[in-house]
N, C-alpha and C positions, 0 to 999 in steps of 0.2 A: 641088260633090264633088270632091275634087280629081283631077290627073290624077300617078297613081306608073306609070307605064304602064315605065319606066327603072329603077324602084327591085327591089331583092331585098331581101328577109325572109329572115331565118334564124328560125323558133320553137326553143326546143331543149327536148325533154320527154321523158318517161321514160314506164313504166307506171304507171296511176294519175292522172293529170292532169284536172283538172275540167274536165269536157267541154266546158262552157259557154266557158270561159275561154281557150280554146284555138280550137273551132271558131269562135263570133263573131267573134273580132279576125281570124280568118286568110280569113275570107268580107268582112269589112268592106274590107279592105286588099286582097282581090282584087280586089272591088267598085269600089276606087277608083284600079285598073291598076294592082298592085302581082304582082311573083310572089314566092311565100311557099312553102320549103321547110321538111318537117318534118324535122328533125333531131333524132337519139339516137342511146344510145352501141346500141340496139337494134337487129338486122337485121328488114329484113319488116314489121312490125307493131307499132303501141303501142294499147296496151286504155286509154280512157277509166274514169272513173270519174264518174257521172250522180247526183248529188246523195247517193243511198243503197246503190247497186248500180253493177257494173259496166255502161259502157255501151260506147260505138260502139268499134269497131276500125279504125284509122288508116294508112292505108300510109306507111313511113317515105321519104322521099327521097334520102336520105341519111346517114350515118353519120356519125359525132364524126370519125372515125379518116378522115371523106371529106374533110372541107371544111377552110375556113379563115377566118378572119373577113372577113379583107381581100374575101372574094368577095362581101360584103352588106352593105348601105347601115343596118342594124338588127337587133336582138335585140327576142325577143318571149319573157318566161319564163311558160307559164300557171304557174296553182296548183293547188291541191288537195294531200293532205298527204303524200301518198307520192311521190309525181312530183317535188319539191321537194329532197326526204330522200334520194332517190337520185341523185338530180344532187349536191348536193354534195356528195357522198361520193368523187363522178369527177372524177380531177385533169384529163383530157381536156376536162371540161362546162366545170368551173369556169375552167381555162386560153384554153380560147374565149370565157366572158364575160367575164373579165378582161382579152381585146384590143381589147371594142367597149369598155369602158370608159377604160380606157387611151387608145383612140383616138378618143374621145368622140362614137362615133358614136352614135344614139336605142337605147335599152335599154329595155325597155319589162318590168316585173314585176308582176305580182295575187296578191293570198292569199296565201297562199305561196309563190311564185314567188319573193322575195327572199332567202329560205336561200341558195338558189345563191349570190347576190353577196355576200353575209356573206362566203365563202369569196375572195371575192376580195381581203380586205384595202383596196377602195377607199371604204369608204361613210364615213369619218371624215369631219365636216363639210356631208353630204350632207344632205337635206330629204326626207323619205319618209313615207309610210303602207305599212299593211301589213294582213292580216288580225289584229285586233288582240293574240292569242297571241305574237305575234313581236315587238309592241311592244319587251321587257327586249332582246331578239337583236342587233334594231335598234341600242337603246341600245349595250349593249354591245359594238359592233361600230364605234362614234362619230357614227351618223346620230344626227339631230332624227326624231320620230317625230311627226305629226301626225294625228289622226284628219279625211281630210275624203275626198270620194269618187277624186278624182285628185289627184295632187302632181304637178307636174313643177320639176325642180328639174335645170335647163342641159338636156341631152339625155339624164337620167334621168326616165323615167313609171313612177308605182307609184299602184296601187289597192288596195281593200281586200276585194271580195267582188263575185260574178255582179251584184248587183245595182249595180255601179259601172261596166259592162261601156260599155255607149253614152260615158259619159264617157271612160272607157280606148281607147278607138276612135279615138274625136275626138282626142283628145291626138296617138294615133302616127303619125294620117295629120299631121296639123301639122306635128311632128316632123319627121315623113319630108320634106313637100312644101318645108320651109324648108332640105334636105340636098340638097348639089350630087350629081347619079351619081357612083357609083364605077369 
């Protein structure tokens, strides 16, 4: 297990995130020693979607108005259908994600999470995966889409679905272990 005690990770989310796609990576990162903050445009709490119905509520550590990308070593974008659709329409959320991409910090997105990254305009020439229904969207954004459990393209890490979470978590932790503390 890597020691990530000096690493800070932002998990950007909205209501309707796929529960396991946030809680499992958060737990893995914290077990590896990282500090993980749930960041959202929402104040108070955000509600998960758990496969077929609403799931747990999680406390928002900081709102998007209270943070800057330079405060974090990596960004994680959980999926779900509702969450990324809301985030991609939020200019501050997109700008936050764009800063991580621009500064070549690790960015990890699973399932529908890459929708927010499409809006950054920074996917040209990148190799990615996602939930299969985003295939055309990612291609139209200039990315090369492949059907693999995890794809690592530089500091961009993507996965398809909850079944891929173990490989997704491993790739995030490896990427963070290779980054000097900010």
